[in-house]
KOLKOL-888663 format. One line per 10 residues: number of its first residue (from 0); their letters; for each residue z, x, y of N, C-alpha, C, O, CB. Coordinates in Angstrom, 2 decimals. Atoms other than C-alpha are relative to their C-alpha. Glycine has a CB too. Example, Ala and Ser with C-alpha at 12.3 -4.5 7.8 and 13.67 -1.06 7.14 Angstrom:
// KOLKOL-888663
0	AS	0.00/0.89/-1.19/7.80/12.30/-4.50/0.00/0.90/1.20/0.66/1.94/1.18/1.25/-0.99/0.03 | -0.06/-0.82/-1.19/7.14/13.67/-1.06/0.73/-0.77/1.09/0.90/-0.26/2.20/-1.42/0.41/0.46 .
***
This chain:
// KOLKOL-888663
0	MVAAIGLAVG	1.47/1.06/0.51/-88.55/93.21/73.57/-0.29/-1.26/0.71/-1.43/-1.58/1.06/0.13/-0.62/-1.56 | 0.20/0.84/-0.68/-87.59/90.17/75.23/-0.99/0.35/1.73/-1.91/-0.12/2.39/1.42/-0.48/-0.03 | 1.35/0.24/-1.98/-88.90/91.45/78.94/-1.42/0.74/-0.88/-2.53/0.72/-0.35/0.73/1.80/2.38 | 1.55/-0.60/-0.24/-91.71/93.22/77.33/-1.04/-0.58/-0.61/-2.18/-0.11/-0.61/-0.18/1.35/-0.42 | 0.80/1.57/-0.07/-92.98/89.33/75.90/-0.29/0.15/1.16/-1.35/0.57/1.63/0.78/-1.50/-0.26 | 0.28/0.56/-0.88/-92.07/88.39/78.78/-1.29/0.59/1.64/-1.74/0.13/2.69/1.37/-0.23/0.12 | 0.53/-0.93/-0.85/-93.91/90.61/80.82/-1.61/-0.07/-0.58/-2.45/-0.25/0.30/0.85/1.55/-0.09 | 0.91/0.77/0.26/-96.87/89.88/78.78/-0.60/-1.18/0.24/-1.83/-1.18/0.33/0.10/-0.01/-0.63 | -0.35/1.14/0.01/-96.48/86.51/79.13/-1.31/0.16/1.94/-2.47/0.21/2.35/2.20/-0.34/-0.22 | 0.12/0.33/-1.31/-96.12/86.34/82.87/-1.30/0.96/0.77/-2.29/0.65/1.43/1.52/0.23/0.64 .
10	GGGLYLAAGA	1.32/-1.20/-0.82/-98.07/90.01/83.94/-1.04/-0.04/-0.37/-1.81/0.00/0.59/0.05/1.50/-0.09 | 1.60/-0.13/-0.09/-101.45/89.99/82.31/-0.20/-1.13/-0.85/-1.41/-1.06/-1.06/-0.80/1.50/-0.55 | 0.57/1.10/0.31/-101.81/86.78/80.54/-0.34/-0.38/-1.33/-1.02/-1.28/-1.82/-0.94/-0.04/0.65 | -0.22/-0.39/1.53/-101.23/87.82/77.20/0.01/-0.68/-1.24/-0.08/-0.26/-2.39/1.01/0.44/-0.11 | -0.95/1.15/1.12/-100.14/84.82/75.32/-0.04/0.02/-1.26/1.01/-0.42/-1.74/-0.28/-1.38/0.05 | 0.44/-0.28/1.11/-101.59/85.53/71.99/0.78/1.15/-0.42/1.20/1.00/-1.57/-1.35/0.15/0.02 | -0.31/-1.17/0.26/-100.08/89.24/71.97/1.68/-0.44/0.22/2.45/0.35/-0.33/-0.81/1.21/0.96 | -1.42/0.13/-0.91/-96.55/87.88/73.60/0.27/-0.61/-1.68/0.98/-0.05/-2.52/0.22/-1.28/1.90 | -0.78/1.21/1.38/-96.32/84.71/70.34/-0.26/1.12/-0.88/0.80/1.32/-1.46/-0.94/-1.90/-0.63 | -0.67/-0.66/1.07/-97.42/87.94/67.69/1.05/1.07/-0.04/1.44/1.50/-1.13/-0.84/0.45/-0.60 .
20	ANAIVLVILA	-1.11/-0.33/0.30/-94.63/89.93/68.80/1.49/-0.57/-0.01/2.52/-0.13/-0.52/-0.07/0.76/0.49 | -1.23/1.24/0.21/-92.16/87.13/69.24/0.11/-0.18/-1.73/1.12/0.00/-2.42/-0.59/-1.85/0.86 | -0.51/0.48/1.90/-93.10/86.02/65.10/0.13/1.72/-1.09/0.37/1.95/-2.28/-2.00/-1.37/-1.04 | -0.36/-1.38/0.67/-92.93/90.05/64.65/1.90/0.18/-0.28/2.59/0.30/-1.29/-0.67/1.38/1.25 | -1.73/-0.28/-0.03/-89.02/90.44/65.81/0.30/-1.37/-0.91/0.94/-1.17/-1.94/0.94/-0.01/1.93 | -0.93/0.51/0.77/-88.24/87.00/64.46/-0.06/0.36/-2.20/0.72/0.54/-3.14/-0.25/-1.70/0.58 | 0.39/-0.86/1.66/-89.61/88.16/60.78/0.75/1.16/-0.48/1.14/1.39/-1.62/-1.51/0.68/-0.06 | -1.23/-1.13/0.31/-87.49/91.29/61.26/1.09/-0.04/-0.77/1.49/0.35/-1.86/0.62/0.31/0.99 | -1.47/0.61/-0.44/-84.40/89.69/62.39/-0.24/-0.67/-1.60/0.39/0.12/-2.31/0.23/-1.30/1.79 | -0.33/0.91/0.93/-84.72/87.37/59.24/0.48/0.88/-0.94/1.57/1.08/-1.48/-1.03/-0.92/-0.45 .
30	GIKPLEDKYK	-0.48/-1.41/2.03/-85.26/90.31/56.21/1.04/0.69/0.88/2.10/0.77/0.26/-1.83/1.92/-0.96 | -1.43/-0.99/-0.12/-82.73/92.38/58.15/1.64/-0.77/-0.38/2.59/-0.16/-0.87/0.10/0.54/1.87 | -1.14/0.96/0.70/-79.95/89.62/57.33/0.71/0.43/-0.81/1.72/1.12/-0.93/-0.36/-1.03/-0.63 | -0.84/-0.10/1.47/-79.31/89.47/54.34/0.21/1.96/-0.83/0.95/2.38/-1.71/-1.27/-1.22/-1.34 | -0.40/-1.44/0.50/-79.67/93.48/53.81/1.30/0.11/0.82/2.35/0.66/0.49/-1.19/1.34/0.33 | -1.63/-0.62/-0.56/-77.04/93.54/56.35/1.31/-0.37/-0.48/2.39/0.20/-0.41/0.26/-0.33/1.39 | -1.41/0.67/0.80/-74.73/91.26/54.50/0.50/0.79/-1.18/1.71/1.00/-1.28/-0.30/-1.53/-0.67 | 0.38/-1.22/1.27/-75.26/93.61/51.36/0.72/0.85/0.72/1.84/0.82/0.22/-1.75/0.62/-0.41 | -0.19/-1.01/-0.50/-74.37/96.23/53.52/1.43/0.26/0.33/2.20/1.21/0.19/-0.79/0.06/0.92 | -1.38/0.17/-0.36/-71.48/95.04/54.73/1.41/-0.49/-1.36/2.56/-0.08/-1.24/-0.23/-1.23/1.18 .
40	DKRYSCVLYI	-0.19/0.66/0.78/-70.20/93.28/51.80/0.45/1.71/-1.01/1.62/1.84/-1.35/-1.28/-1.21/-0.26 | -0.79/-1.08/0.36/-69.76/96.96/50.15/0.35/0.86/0.77/0.81/1.72/0.02/-0.42/0.59/-0.80 | -0.91/-0.63/-0.97/-68.42/98.76/52.75/1.46/-0.39/0.03/2.44/0.16/0.53/-0.50/-0.25/1.27 | -2.00/1.21/-0.30/-65.09/96.22/52.51/0.74/0.89/0.04/0.49/1.68/-0.88/0.92/-1.26/-1.43 | -1.29/-0.57/0.72/-61.98/98.09/52.63/1.31/-1.00/0.50/0.92/-1.90/1.24/0.28/1.79/0.50 | -0.53/0.62/0.00/-59.04/96.47/52.93/1.83/0.50/-0.56/1.90/1.26/-1.52/-0.90/-0.79/-0.51 | -1.04/-0.32/0.31/-55.21/96.94/52.56/1.03/-1.21/-0.74/1.29/-2.28/-0.19/0.39/0.57/1.15 | -0.77/1.23/0.93/-53.01/94.81/49.80/1.41/0.41/0.53/1.79/1.57/0.68/-0.17/0.07/-2.01 | -1.53/-0.01/0.13/-49.25/93.94/50.49/0.37/-0.62/-1.00/-0.19/-1.68/-1.29/0.72/-0.54/1.02 | -0.26/0.76/0.40/-47.29/93.23/48.07/1.62/-0.04/-0.33/2.26/0.88/0.18/-0.87/-0.08/-0.76 .
50	KATHGKMTLD	-1.25/-0.06/-0.60/-43.58/92.19/47.45/-0.37/-0.29/-1.73/-1.06/-1.09/-2.36/0.86/-0.94/1.48 | -0.31/0.18/2.08/-42.51/93.16/43.25/1.40/0.50/0.11/1.99/1.28/0.86/-1.16/1.35/-1.47 | -1.55/-0.77/0.84/-39.12/93.43/41.11/-0.06/1.94/0.54/-1.01/2.72/0.61/-0.27/-0.16/-2.54 | -0.02/-1.92/0.00/-38.00/97.40/41.87/-0.31/-0.14/-1.33/0.01/-1.02/-2.13/1.66/1.15/0.37 | 0.15/-0.59/0.83/-39.56/99.48/39.50/-1.19/-0.95/-0.71/-1.69/-0.51/-1.75/1.27/0.32/-0.58 | 0.63/1.22/0.81/-41.75/96.30/38.39/-2.04/0.71/-0.07/-2.80/1.11/-0.94/0.36/-2.01/1.31 | 1.08/-0.76/-0.28/-44.91/97.59/39.83/-0.63/1.19/0.20/-0.83/1.55/1.36/-0.17/-0.22/0.54 | 1.00/-1.06/0.32/-46.97/100.74/38.54/-1.17/0.24/0.21/-1.60/-0.70/0.89/-0.11/0.12/-0.88 | 1.10/-0.61/-0.02/-50.19/102.45/38.55/-0.67/-0.46/-1.48/-1.87/-0.72/-1.60/0.26/1.55/0.28 | 0.68/0.34/1.30/-50.60/101.60/34.70/-0.31/-1.72/0.30/-1.34/-2.23/-0.13/1.15/0.40/-1.53 .
60	ILQKTMGERV	0.05/1.46/-0.36/-50.29/97.89/35.87/-1.14/0.01/0.40/-2.04/-0.39/-0.34/0.94/-0.59/0.96 | 0.88/0.21/-1.04/-52.59/98.17/38.62/-1.54/-0.23/-0.75/-2.30/-1.19/-0.65/0.10/1.31/1.07 | 0.85/-0.29/1.00/-55.15/99.64/35.98/-0.61/-1.20/-0.95/-1.75/-1.66/-1.00/0.72/0.93/-0.76 | 0.42/1.03/0.95/-54.93/97.06/33.33/0.07/-1.14/0.99/0.55/-2.17/0.51/0.94/-0.18/-1.38 | -0.06/1.23/-0.61/-55.22/94.64/36.38/-1.21/0.33/0.63/-2.10/-0.34/0.09/1.26/-0.43/0.86 | 1.26/-0.28/-0.37/-58.10/95.91/38.19/-1.24/0.44/-1.05/-2.32/0.45/-0.46/0.21/0.95/0.90 | 0.41/-0.83/0.47/-59.82/97.50/35.38/-0.88/1.11/0.53/-0.35/2.16/0.89/-0.32/-0.49/-0.70 | 1.13/-1.28/-0.24/-62.89/99.77/36.21/-0.07/0.42/1.61/-0.29/1.51/2.15/-1.75/-0.56/-0.50 | -0.12/-0.37/-1.40/-62.53/99.03/39.84/1.46/0.66/0.54/2.03/0.75/1.63/-0.29/-1.31/0.77 | -1.59/-0.66/-0.67/-59.23/100.71/39.86/0.08/1.69/0.37/1.01/2.47/0.55/1.37/-0.22/-1.34 .
70	SRIKQFVVQQ	0.30/-1.46/-0.92/-61.18/104.00/41.16/-0.16/-0.21/1.26/0.06/0.79/1.95/-1.26/0.81/-0.33 | -0.03/0.25/-1.48/-61.73/102.32/44.65/1.52/-0.37/0.76/1.61/-0.96/1.84/-1.02/-1.24/0.22 | -0.30/-0.23/-0.75/-58.67/102.70/45.25/0.52/1.51/0.66/0.39/2.56/0.03/0.48/-0.80/-0.14 | -0.33/-0.89/-0.35/-57.22/105.02/47.65/1.41/0.76/0.30/1.51/1.98/0.44/-0.58/-0.13/0.62 | -1.01/0.02/-0.27/-53.76/104.83/48.29/1.12/-0.72/-0.70/0.96/-1.93/-0.80/-0.16/-0.22/0.93 | -1.01/1.02/0.93/-50.52/103.62/46.16/0.79/0.14/0.45/0.54/1.29/0.81/0.34/0.04/-1.31 | -1.09/-0.27/-0.71/-46.80/103.65/48.06/0.25/-1.53/-0.42/-0.29/-2.61/-0.17/-0.09/0.60/1.65 | -1.00/0.85/0.27/-44.35/101.76/46.51/1.48/0.38/0.39/2.31/1.05/-0.22/-0.10/-0.23/-1.32 | -1.80/-0.61/-0.16/-41.00/102.07/48.35/0.94/-1.08/-0.03/0.53/-2.24/0.01/0.41/0.81/1.58 | -0.52/1.06/0.46/-37.76/100.33/47.77/0.20/-0.99/1.02/-0.12/-0.38/2.04/1.09/0.31/-0.64 .
80	NDETPEFDDV	0.46/0.20/-0.83/-37.52/97.40/50.13/1.81/-0.26/0.49/2.71/-0.91/-0.04/-1.31/-0.99/-0.08 | -1.39/0.50/-0.92/-34.38/97.55/52.86/0.83/-0.58/0.29/1.91/-0.38/0.85/0.11/-0.17/0.60 | -0.93/1.48/-0.63/-33.28/94.43/53.27/0.49/-0.53/-1.44/1.38/-1.37/-1.52/-1.18/-1.52/1.01 | -0.02/1.11/1.15/-33.40/93.33/49.53/-0.26/1.58/-0.80/-1.37/2.12/-0.87/-1.43/-1.68/-0.08 | 0.24/-1.32/1.19/-32.82/96.71/47.08/-0.31/-0.63/-1.29/-0.29/0.02/-2.34/1.46/1.06/-0.31 | -0.06/0.11/1.91/-33.40/94.56/43.94/-2.15/-0.26/0.19/-2.88/-0.49/-0.78/1.49/-2.31/-1.05 | 1.53/0.09/-0.01/-37.44/94.32/45.23/-0.92/0.92/0.70/-0.26/1.27/1.67/-0.32/-1.15/0.48 | 0.32/-1.33/-0.41/-39.90/97.19/46.42/-1.38/-0.88/0.72/-1.96/-1.93/0.47/-0.22/1.43/-1.39 | 1.60/0.58/-0.82/-43.01/96.91/49.08/-0.89/0.36/-0.55/-0.77/1.48/-0.05/-0.44/0.41/1.40 | 1.26/-0.63/0.44/-46.08/98.01/47.43/-0.82/-0.35/1.05/-0.73/-1.35/1.77/-0.56/-0.42/-1.37 .
90	SLAISRIPHK	1.52/-0.46/-1.55/-49.42/99.23/50.06/-0.89/0.56/-1.20/-0.81/1.52/-1.96/0.45/1.82/1.78 | 1.84/-0.12/1.37/-52.89/99.03/47.66/-0.71/-0.08/1.35/-0.90/-0.97/2.17/-0.68/-1.90/-1.64 | 1.57/0.36/-0.97/-55.60/100.30/49.86/-1.16/0.55/-1.25/-1.20/1.33/-2.20/-0.21/1.31/1.97 | 1.46/0.47/0.44/-58.95/99.56/48.76/-1.07/0.01/0.34/-1.14/-0.90/1.17/-0.15/-0.83/-0.14 | 1.05/-0.71/-0.99/-62.14/100.80/49.98/-0.65/0.02/-1.22/-0.29/0.19/-2.38/0.27/1.51/0.97 | 1.50/0.63/0.16/-65.90/99.87/49.45/0.37/-1.32/-1.38/0.05/-1.19/-2.56/-1.43/1.59/-0.64 | 0.02/0.89/1.30/-65.17/97.06/47.09/-0.24/-1.90/0.76/0.58/-2.34/1.56/1.93/0.32/-1.04 | 0.46/1.21/-0.29/-66.66/93.42/47.83/0.85/-0.89/0.47/1.99/-0.82/0.02/-0.53/-0.48/-0.92 | -1.18/0.60/0.01/-64.89/91.00/49.18/0.56/-1.23/-0.68/1.66/-1.77/-0.48/0.13/-0.13/1.01 | -0.39/0.99/1.13/-65.09/88.37/46.36/0.75/0.80/-1.32/1.44/0.29/-2.21/-1.48/-0.81/-0.55 .
100	DVLEIMAKLR	-1.25/-0.58/0.96/-63.41/91.03/44.24/0.98/0.39/0.26/1.79/0.74/-0.60/-0.13/0.85/-0.63 | -1.56/-0.16/-0.14/-60.50/91.65/46.62/0.28/-1.25/-0.49/0.78/-1.16/-1.61/0.67/0.28/1.50 | -0.05/1.64/0.51/-60.30/87.52/46.04/0.67/-0.24/-1.45/1.64/-0.90/-1.80/-1.64/-0.64/-0.14 | -0.17/0.08/1.55/-60.69/88.27/42.14/1.92/0.61/0.01/2.98/0.08/-0.33/-1.49/1.35/-1.04 | -1.65/-1.19/0.29/-57.40/91.07/42.31/0.72/-0.50/0.22/1.55/-0.82/-0.63/0.48/1.29/0.70 | -1.00/0.60/-0.25/-55.55/89.45/44.57/0.55/-1.11/-1.44/1.38/-0.83/-2.31/-0.40/-0.67/1.36 | -0.32/1.25/1.22/-55.45/85.87/42.09/0.37/0.53/-0.85/0.76/-0.39/-1.58/-1.00/-0.89/-0.61 | 0.03/-0.97/1.71/-54.86/88.55/38.88/1.06/0.67/0.28/1.75/0.93/-0.71/-1.42/1.23/-0.52 | -1.24/-0.42/-0.14/-52.03/90.16/40.65/0.73/-0.88/0.22/1.67/-0.81/-0.58/0.19/0.81/0.79 | -1.14/1.36/0.41/-50.08/87.10/41.12/0.15/-0.47/-0.65/0.62/-1.55/-0.28/0.16/-0.93/0.33 .
110	HVPV	0.17/0.22/1.30/-50.25/86.49/37.74/0.86/0.90/-0.56/1.79/0.58/-1.31/-1.31/0.09/-0.45 | -0.80/-0.76/0.46/-48.94/89.52/37.13/2.01/-0.30/-0.33/2.82/-0.59/0.55/-0.39/0.98/0.96 | -1.56/0.16/-0.49/-45.11/89.22/36.04/0.61/1.61/0.14/0.63/2.59/-0.60/1.02/-1.00/-1.32 | -0.30/-1.03/-0.77/-43.61/91.49/38.66/1.31/-0.53/0.50/1.98/0.13/1.30/-1.08/0.36/1.05 .
***
């Protein structure tokens, strides 16, 4: 697009057409940015790693903590910690969830007595 505007101004003296094209491009870019942010926000995926007391982190606790967002869980893995057997290493993969919801879930999980 930059090359086309440059050719319109330099090669043909079409200043009005180049200015109009530039304005159209700026309007399109300004309009697409909010849509892009919303799209990215809905497509956010993450993996949370949690260290919990052995046997305390269950799917039931996650359901109570996450509410309707529990359907976004793609993988839930609990493994006993090799170094300290009284703890479990929990891996929680969540997909298609807004970043602000992930932060909220993390805050809620910090207050769960595990």
